[in-house]
DRENZA-79502 format. One line per field, with one value per residue (C-alpha): residue number from 1; residue in three letters; x, y, z. Coordinates in Angstrom, 2 decimals, padded with zeros to 5 digits. Each point is the difference from the previous one (the first is absolute). Layout:
% residues N
num	(NUM_...)
residu	(ALA_...)
u	(X_...)
v	(Y_...)
w	(Z_...)
% end
This chain:
% residues 221
num	(1_2_3_4_5_6_7_8_9_10_11_12_13_14_15_16_17_18_19_20_21_22_23_24_25_26_27_28_29_30_31_32_33_34_35_36_37_38_39_40_41_42_43_44_45_46_47_48_49_50_51_52_53_54_55_56_57_58_59_60_61_62_63_64_65_66_67_68_69_70_71_72_73_74_75_76_77_78_79_80_81_82_83_84_85_86_87_88_89_90_91_92_93_94_95_96_97_98_99_100_101_102_103_104_105_106_107_108_109_110_111_112_113_114_115_116_117_118_119_120_121_122_123_124_125_126_127_128_129_130_131_132_133_134_135_136_137_138_139_140_141_142_143_144_145_146_147_148_149_150_151_152_153_154_155_156_157_158_159_160_161_162_163_164_165_166_167_168_169_170_171_172_173_174_175_176_177_178_179_180_181_182_183_184_185_186_187_188_189_190_191_192_193_194_195_196_197_198_199_200_201_202_203_204_205_206_207_208_209_210_211_212_213_214_215_216_217_218_219_220_221)
residu	(MET_LEU_SER_VAL_SER_THR_ASP_LYS_THR_LEU_ARG_THR_TRP_ASN_LEU_ILE_LYS_GLY_ARG_CYS_ALA_TYR_VAL_THR_ASN_ILE_LYS_ALA_VAL_ALA_HIS_ILE_VAL_GLN_TRP_SER_PRO_SER_SER_ALA_LEU_PHE_ALA_VAL_VAL_ILE_ASP_LYS_ARG_VAL_ASP_ILE_TYR_ASP_ILE_ALA_THR_GLY_GLY_VAL_VAL_HIS_ALA_ILE_ASP_TYR_GLY_LYS_ARG_VAL_ASN_SER_ILE_VAL_PHE_LEU_ASN_ASN_ASP_VAL_ILE_ALA_ILE_GLY_GLY_ASP_SER_ASN_ASP_ILE_HIS_LEU_TYR_ASP_ILE_PRO_ASN_LYS_HIS_THR_ILE_HIS_THR_PHE_THR_ALA_HIS_GLU_ASN_ARG_VAL_LYS_ALA_LEU_GLN_LYS_THR_THR_THR_HIS_ALA_ASP_ILE_THR_GLY_ASP_LYS_VAL_TRP_LEU_ILE_SER_VAL_SER_SER_ASP_SER_TYR_ILE_LYS_VAL_TRP_GLU_LEU_ASP_LEU_THR_GLU_LEU_LYS_ARG_GLU_PRO_LYS_LEU_ILE_ALA_SER_VAL_ASP_THR_THR_CYS_ARG_PRO_THR_CYS_MET_SER_VAL_ARG_THR_PHE_VAL_ASP_SER_SER_ALA_ASP_GLU_ASN_SER_SER_GLN_PRO_SER_ALA_ALA_LEU_THR_ALA_THR_ALA_ALA_ASP_VAL_VAL_SER_ASP_GLU_ASN_ALA_LYS_THR_SER_SER_LYS_LYS_ARG_LYS_ASN_LYS_SER_LYS_GLU_LYS_ALA_ASN_LYS_LYS_VAL)
u	(127.78_001.91_000.49_001.75_-000.77_000.88_-003.02_002.27_-002.14_000.41_-002.94_-001.13_-002.03_-002.66_000.61_-003.10_-002.20_002.14_000.03_002.14_-000.38_001.56_002.46_002.95_001.47_003.80_000.64_002.68_000.03_001.11_001.32_000.23_-001.96_000.75_-001.11_002.43_-000.10_-002.41_-001.92_000.53_001.88_000.17_002.27_-000.81_002.65_000.03_002.87_003.25_-002.18_-001.31_-002.80_-000.80_-003.76_-001.38_-002.99_-001.25_000.09_-000.12_002.76_003.59_002.27_003.25_001.27_003.16_001.93_001.83_001.65_-000.71_-003.17_-001.07_-000.93_-000.81_-000.50_-000.45_-000.72_002.61_-001.97_-002.32_002.74_002.58_-000.68_002.42_000.02_001.35_-000.03_001.97_003.23_002.15_-000.56_-002.75_-000.68_-001.31_-001.96_-001.14_-003.50_-000.37_003.39_-000.25_003.51_001.85_001.30_002.28_000.66_001.47_000.92_-001.97_000.36_001.75_-003.14_-003.25_-002.18_-003.25_-001.86_000.58_-001.87_000.29_-000.41_001.04_002.40_-001.27_003.09_-000.46_-002.32_000.71_-001.61_003.00_001.36_-001.49_000.83_-000.10_-000.33_001.01_-000.33_002.00_000.37_003.49_-001.85_000.77_-002.49_001.75_-000.99_001.30_-000.21_-000.57_000.08_-002.85_001.89_003.33_-001.05_003.03_002.16_000.45_-002.77_001.31_-000.40_-001.24_-001.15_000.55_-001.50_000.84_-003.40_001.62_-002.84_-001.43_-002.46_-002.65_-001.94_-000.17_-002.17_001.72_-001.49_001.78_-000.86_001.78_001.82_-000.28_003.10_002.19_002.42_-001.70_003.11_000.66_-000.32_-000.56_-002.99_-002.75_-000.51_-002.99_002.23_002.81_-002.44_-001.44_003.15_001.04_-003.41_000.74_003.37_-001.49_-002.91_002.52_002.28_-002.80_-001.11_003.63_000.41_-003.30_000.93_003.47_-001.91_-002.44_002.88_001.82_-003.08_-000.39_003.73_-000.54_-003.10_001.74_002.80_-002.18_-001.80)
v	(-059.82_002.43_003.70_002.71_003.82_003.40_-000.31_-002.35_-003.09_-003.51_-000.93_-003.60_-000.28_-002.52_-000.05_-002.13_002.29_003.09_001.74_000.37_-002.96_001.74_002.94_-000.33_003.15_-000.32_003.55_000.86_000.63_-003.26_000.25_-003.95_-002.98_-003.53_-003.62_-002.81_-002.81_-002.18_003.02_-001.07_003.28_003.30_003.06_003.52_002.83_003.14_002.10_-001.61_-003.23_-003.10_-001.50_-003.66_-001.03_-003.40_-000.38_-002.67_002.73_003.03_001.41_001.03_-002.88_001.95_003.31_000.44_003.31_000.51_003.20_001.86_000.66_-003.15_000.16_-003.61_-003.37_-003.55_-003.41_-002.43_-002.74_000.02_000.26_002.38_003.56_002.29_003.66_002.83_003.77_003.26_-002.09_-001.91_-003.06_-002.90_-001.64_-003.77_-000.30_-003.24_000.59_-002.96_000.47_003.79_000.61_001.35_-002.97_001.84_003.55_000.70_003.21_-000.06_003.42_003.29_001.77_-000.46_-003.07_001.09_-003.38_-003.75_-002.81_-003.63_-002.84_-003.72_-001.41_-002.36_-002.45_-000.39_-003.12_000.10_003.44_000.83_002.66_003.40_003.02_003.38_003.04_003.37_003.54_003.10_003.62_-000.92_-000.89_-003.59_-003.02_-003.14_-003.53_-002.20_-003.89_-001.00_-003.36_-000.15_-002.85_002.16_003.62_000.87_-000.44_003.12_-000.04_-000.51_002.93_-001.54_003.25_003.73_002.75_003.58_001.64_003.52_001.38_-000.06_-002.80_000.34_-003.32_-003.07_-002.89_-003.57_-002.64_-002.97_-003.02_-003.24_000.01_-003.50_000.62_001.09_-002.46_-001.52_000.39_003.59_002.31_003.03_001.99_-000.63_002.17_001.80_001.09_001.26_001.68_001.91_001.46_000.71_001.56_002.61_000.85_000.49_002.03_002.19_000.29_001.12_002.55_001.49_000.11_001.72_002.59_000.64_000.44_002.56_001.98_000.16_001.32_002.69_001.06_000.36_002.10_002.19_000.48_001.03_002.51)
w	(170.43_002.36_-000.33_002.07_-000.25_001.39_002.49_001.97_-000.54_-001.37_-002.06_-001.08_-002.84_-001.23_-003.68_-000.94_001.65_-000.95_003.41_003.09_002.45_003.01_000.97_002.37_001.53_-000.13_001.38_-002.70_-003.72_-001.76_-003.51_-000.79_000.53_-001.27_000.55_000.66_-002.70_002.40_001.02_003.58_000.67_-001.50_000.45_000.45_-000.55_002.02_-000.75_001.32_001.56_-001.46_002.13_-000.43_000.56_000.75_-001.80_002.70_002.68_-001.98_002.10_-000.41_000.71_-000.69_-000.86_-002.30_000.48_-003.32_001.35_-003.17_-002.29_-001.42_-003.78_-000.74_001.50_-001.46_001.65_-001.33_001.61_003.18_002.33_-001.49_-001.41_-002.04_000.96_-002.05_000.74_000.29_000.06_-002.48_001.84_-000.10_003.21_000.22_003.09_001.83_001.17_002.54_001.52_-000.03_-001.26_-003.25_-001.81_-002.37_-001.30_-003.53_-001.78_-003.21_-001.40_000.28_001.06_001.61_-000.90_-001.50_-000.75_000.35_-001.80_000.50_-002.74_-000.16_-002.40_-002.68_000.32_003.74_000.76_003.65_000.70_002.03_-002.26_-000.97_-001.83_001.97_-002.40_001.43_-001.52_001.33_-000.37_-001.45_-003.16_000.14_-000.13_001.57_000.12_002.85_000.44_003.48_001.54_002.76_001.74_000.31_000.28_002.14_-003.23_-002.23_-002.73_-003.57_-002.32_-003.46_-001.96_000.33_-002.29_000.15_-000.95_-000.28_002.12_003.50_000.31_002.65_-000.32_-002.09_-000.69_-001.03_-002.39_-000.83_-002.16_-000.81_-003.30_-001.54_-002.16_002.90_001.59_003.11_002.07_-000.71_002.99_-002.37_000.21_-002.46_-003.13_001.79_002.89_-002.07_-002.44_002.88_000.64_-003.57_-000.88_002.98_-001.53_-003.60_001.20_002.07_-002.97_-002.27_002.31_000.46_-003.90_-000.41_002.50_-001.50_-003.47_001.70_001.52_-003.40_-001.58_002.69_-000.26_-003.82_000.32_002.55_-002.32_-002.94_002.42)
% end
């Protein structure tokens, strides 16, 4: 396991022994660290920069300058990383060739979180769903073809949560009753967004009731 902290270190942990194996001084405060799917690479985010480390050498093989604060990253595969931050765009970056493959406008405000999951209808492994959350209150699901990343992603779901999400966790499962050729998100994914809406609406209703009660009490006084 890897961790970063405000003491400007990157720590590697031995989970079997339950202790830190070694410490690397990265000379800056990082706020995100993430493994690639194969664990051959890992990314460390320091403000506007994404440093890509090679586990074989232990050093930085490339530094990506996003230009604005990076809020979330996710490896789409071992070669491509999606980056979202204080911008309404999502950047798809080719790590081996060190260039941006595609940039698309995903939201009307900053991107707060990104997650990736596979589609149960795809047997080739070439398609993934990229889920994005923004301060504009929307959760969106994008379908990406990993063989044609220069093409504009397909928006397959969008939910207004009526709040300002700051993070998310995605769980998907295969619904045996669903059409195998369907490209729509599974029940678990759509339910996640719906639950956020329900919870926020419940909170809003509760606040309104409390405010009305206070107004009545003030009138009596």
